[in-house]
N, C-alpha and C positions, 0 to 999 in steps of 0.2 A: 705130537699126533694123535695118543692116546687120550690122553683130557678131552680133544676136540671133540673125538668118534662118541665120547660119553657125552657131552654138552649137544653133541647132533644128535643121541638117541634121547636126551631126555625133551628135547625141543621135537621129538615125534618127526626126527628126521635121519632115521637109523639107516647107517651104511651097511651096504650090502655084505661088509667082512666083519661087522660087528658081532664080538665075543661075549653076549651076556656072561656067563660063567666067571669070565674074567675079569669084566668091569662091576660086578659087584663085590667091592673089595670087603663091606664088613658079613658079606653070606646073610644078609638079611630079608631075599628075596625081592629086592626093590634096587633099582640101579636110579640113585638120584645125586643131588648136590652134595652130599653124606659121602660119597662114593668118589666123587670128583676131588674132594679137598684130602682123601686118603691116598689118592693114586698122585696127588702132587704131593703130598708127605713121603709117602715113599721115593721118589723121585729125587727129593731136597735130600733124604736122608743118605747114612752110609753105606745100607744095602744095595741101595738103587736097583739096577736090574736084575741083579741076583736077588734080592727081595722079591720081585716080580715073580721070576721063575719058580723060587721056592713055595710062592703063594701059592700059586697054579700049577705046583707039579701034576697033578691028576688028570691034567688036561693034554691033549698033543701039541698046545701054543705056549709059547714063552712070552706071549705079548696079547694087548687087545686087538691087535692086526696079525692077524696069521701069516702075512706075506712077509 
């Protein structure tokens, strides 16, 4: 779902609950295909969701979709 939301954003169909700060995985100020790759790498890594929570610990959410 998170990957799909980022792809939708890249294709200019941004979901209402999209969190740009969480999607910018490399913190370069852009949300692009590089971020999609990094999200996929995180999902497939041993860290999984725990890594995602650590990465955006300065926000209110632990996922791209705050729901």
